[in-house]
N, C-alpha and C positions, 0 to 999 in steps of 0.2 A: 073626378073620374080617372084621371091619368094614374093618381096613386093607387086606386083599387086595382087597375089593370095591372100595374107592377108587382102589386101584392099577390095577385092571382098568378102571374108568370112565376115569381118567386116560389110560391106554395107548389105549383105545378113541376118545376125544376127539382125541389126538394124531395117531392113525391116520386119523381121518376128516378132520381139518384138512389132513394131507399129501395124501390122495387128492384133496381139495377143491382144494387149491393146485396139485397136478398137472394136474387136469382143467382148471383155469382157465388154467394156463400153455399147455397143449395148445391150447385154445380160442382164446386169444389168438395163439398163432403160428400156427394154421391160418388165423386171420383175417389176419393181417399178412401171410402168405405166399398169400392166396388171389388169384385173378386179378381185376383190377378189372372192374367193369361200365361200359358205356358207354351213354349216352342222347344222342341228337341230336334236338333239337326245331326243326323249320323251319316258319317262317311262309311264307305264300304272298302275295306282293307287299306286304310290309311295307316301310315306307319307313325312311330313317336316320334321321328327326326323328318318328317315331311313338310312341316310348315315353317315359315321363316321365323316365327317367335319361338320355335322349339330348335331353332338352330340349323335350318336347311341353309346352304350357301347361294344356291341359285334358283330355288323355287320362289317367287314372289307372292306373298299372301298378306296385303295392305288391309284388308277388310278384317281378316281374322286377327291379325297383328293389333289392330285399332280396338277389337273386341277384347283381347287379351289386356289391353292398357287400360280400358274403361272398365274392364270387370276383373275377373280373378282366373289367373293361369295355374292350373292344378297340375302338379308334376308328379304325383304318385295316384293316379287314377286307374283303375283297372277294369277289365270286363270279366265275365263269369266263364267265357271260354274262348278258345283261339280261333273258331270258325262261326258261319254266319248264323245258322238257326238256333243253337242252344244259347248263343250269345244275346241274339234278339228276344227270345222267349224269356230269358233271365231280365232283360232291361225292362220289358213291358209288364212283367208280373211281380218283379222284386225277390225272385225265386231262383234257386239254383234249377239249370235245366234237368237235372236229375230226378227233381221233384214232380216236374210235368211230364217226363217222358221225352222230352225235345231234345234227345240225344242219343247215339247210336255208335257203336264199335263198327257197323258193317259200312254204312254209307256216309256217316258222320253228319250231312245236312238233307234237308228235304230235297227231292226233285220233282219235276211236273207229274211224273207218274207215281208218286208216293202216295199211298191211300190215307195215311195220317195227317196230324196237324196238332195246333195248340187245343187241348182239352176244352169243353165248354164249361168245365168247372173252375178254370182259372180265371182270375179277376186282373185284367190289364189297367194300365193307368188310364186309358180312356173310359172303360167301362165305370171305374171308380169314380171319374170326374163327372160322368153323365148322371150319377145320382145326385149330383149338386148342381144341375142345370147347364153344364158345359157343352157347348157344340165341339164337335171332334171330327178330325181329319187325319187321315194317313196318306201321304203322297210320297210316292217312290217305291222301294223294294220292301215286300212283305216277308216271304219266305218262311211262313209258318203254317204253310198248307195250303194247296192250290184247288181243294175241293170247296164248294160253296160254304158247308158247315164249319168250314175254318177259315174263311175270308176275314178280312179287316171288318166288315160290315155286321160279321157274325160275333166280332170281339169288341164291342163298344164303340166302334168308329162310324159316325153318319155319314162320312163321305170316303171313298177311296179312289185315286187316281195313280196308277202305276204298274207294276209288274208283279205277279203271284210268286214268281221265283226270282231269278237273276238275268242279268243280261247277256249271260254265258250258257244259260240253259237253251234247250231245243236246238242244238247244234244239229244241222242237216245230217241225214244218214251218210255213212261211208267216210266221213271226214275226221281226220286225226285232231283231237283236241290241242294238245302242245302246239301242234304247227299251227292252227287256227288263231291261237293266242298270240303267238310271235309276229304271225303276219296276217292280222285280222281284215277281213272284207265285208262288207255288209250282207252280202249275199250267202255267207257262210250260216247266218243266225235266224232264228225263227221265233224269237221270243214276243209273247203278246203284250200289248199295252192296253190296260183296262180302265174303265171308269165304272165304279161300283161292281155290278156282276156282268157288265157288257163288255166284250173284247171290241174295241174301237180301232185297233191297227195290229195286224200281223203280216209280215214281221214289223216290229218296231222299227222306227228309224233311228238307230242308236247314236247318231251324230246330234241328235237335238233333244235327247231326253233331259239332260240337266237343265237346259233352257226351258222346255215345257213343264218340267216339275216346279221350277220357279215360278214360271207364269201362273200356274195352277195354285201355288201357295199363296202369292200375291193376291190372286183373285179370293181365295178363302178369307183372307185377313181383311180384305176390303169389304167383304159380303158381310163380316160376323163382327165387324168393329164395336158393335153397340152391344155385344154380348160377351160372357166369358168364353173363351175358346183353348181348345189345346189342338196344337199342330205337332204331329209327328212326321218329320220330314227325312225320310231313309233313301239317300241317293245310292245310285248304282256305281258311282264314282268313288275311287278310282280302281275298281275291280276290273280285272280284264274281261273281255277284249277292251282295249283303249281306242275310244273314239271321242271327239270333242266337236264342237260346232265350227263354222268356219271362221269367226271372229278370233278363235282362240288357236288356230292353226299356226304352227312354228313360231309361237309367241315366247315361250320358256327356254332358257339355256338348258335346261334339264330335259330338253326333247318332249316326245309325245306325251310321256307320263306328267311332267312338269304342265303341260298345256291344260291336260285333263284337271290337275289339282288347282290350277289358276283361274280354271272356269268354275270350279267348286268354291272357291275364294268370292268369286264375283257374285256368285249365287247368295251367299251369305250377307253380302254387301246389300243386295236388293231386298233382302228379307228385313235387315235392320232398319234400312231406309223406308220401307213400307211401314213398319211399326212408327216411326218417327213422324211421317207425313201424317198419319192418323192420330198422333197424339197419344199412342200406346205405349211407346218405349218405356216410360216410367213405370208403367203398370204390367210389363211383360217380362217373366222369368225365362230367359233363353240359355240353352246349353248347347255346346258343340262338341261333339267325340266321334271315336269310330268304333266299328262292332268288333274288331280284332287287328293284329298287326299286319305288316306287308307280306305280300305274297312273293316272296325272295326267290322262289323257283324260276319266276319268269325274269330275273336279272333286271334289265333296264326298263322291262315293262311293268315291274313291281316297285314298291316303295322302299323306304329306309327306316329302320327301328333306330337310328342314331347312334347313340353309344351302347344300345342294348343288344343283347345277344339273342339270336333267333328271329322267328317270324310267325306269320299265320300257321295255325295248324299245330303249333307246338306250345309247351307251357314255360319256356324260358320268358323272361321278361319281355321280348320283343314281340311275343305273340300275345300277351296279356295286358300289358301296360300301354294305355292310349294317350295321345294329346287330349286335354280336356279343358275347355273355358267356359265360365260361367259369366253371364252379364245381367244385371238388373239395376239400372241408373238410379241412384238416391237411396237404394236400399243395401247394396253390397259393397263393401269397402273394396277398392281396388288393390290388387297386390298378387304376390306369388304365394300358393298355399301348398306346402309340403306334406299336410297330413294325408293320411290314407282314405281313398273312398273307393266304391265300385259303380258300376251302371246300375247295380241292383237297389242301389240307395236313392235313385231317382223316384221310385214309386212312393215310399214311405215319405220323402221329403215333399214331394209335390203335393201329396195328400194333406201333410200338416199345413204347408202354405194355403191350401185351398179349404182348410178345416173340414176334411172330409176323413170320417173315421175308417180304420182300416177293419177289414173283417176279421174275427178272432177265430175262425174254424180252421185256420191254416198257419203252416210256419213260415215266416218270412226270413230271408236272408240278407235283406237290405235294412238299412239303419236311416233314421232321421237325421242327415248331418246339417240342418238348418242352423244350430248353434256354432257350427264351423262357419258356414257361409258369413253369418252374421257377425261373428268375432265374440259370441257371448258365451261360449262353452267349450269344453274339450270334445275331441273326437271320440265317437262311441264305438268306432272300430279299431281293433288292434291285430286284426288277422284277415288274410285272404286266402282262400282255398284256390288252388290251381287245378281246374277239372280239364282233363282231355277226355271227351267222350263220357263214358260211365265211370 
């Protein structure tokens, strides 16, 4: 009887081990075959020389430095325009803004009273990925149209939390713009904070936006950890007016501008930590860059293009060439990449990685750079066009 009991126990143990092994294999196979997640973190007016890993002597950016060490630091990464609206339009559509009409010689960018926005015919990264079952979110600054038909929700994003334009828009009547940027006070500004189509706060508390954008991004990742997702996190920092949360006041040797950038770095660290805590970091392709160069008009309230000439608004290198970091643990070989790439290359590259076919009814100005990222081929790009408005 004792021998029979032992045999039964042994068989039960073997069966349990077999089932556990099969379950582990299925889970591992499912994880290996699951669609990758995508996170684009976009700074606003951050200069080529504003990060420690890109040479800044007094701004501390340990999270971005670690991201660069664990991933790839691209030293010749360009945007499609040296100001917000056309640059963002190009990033999301993979096309120069001249093709979508998102550029102007008159006002250069969209304003809260602008009647236009990103045309419905354009295909964004979000709308392309949605065809393959991705959940999508835009958190932060949109700046591609304030009217409902041009909103993030109308352009492929399931969820929006942020500002339709920028932190400097809706300046109260009678105030001088430059004076308010050099000596900003919360009561000068009336920018709205929105959740989807609802304005939830106006004026937005600009001292808390980086923190709240980060909290929303973390919530989105936690909520969608079992689904493929695309997070487009477009910060309003370090665009003037400069505000930061209490925890980052007087923290940086670079003054208030450094405080703002160091809070931005903290935010990146929180996003990466959330991915790791959810077991998603090895299945998530993360990109960090800026929409254009630093706004040097505002001197110490603006950033640095490092060794490059010029800044925001112009087509010298300082306006068009941005810090860029790519991270995908276990997939991308860490290193410094000197090949040329642009923000427009993100759409075709992400679509290739997600196995989403590009529509063939339009011209794309971006290239699939996955072969450069993985070290399997040559850079398909040998030229960058420097567009100032039209």
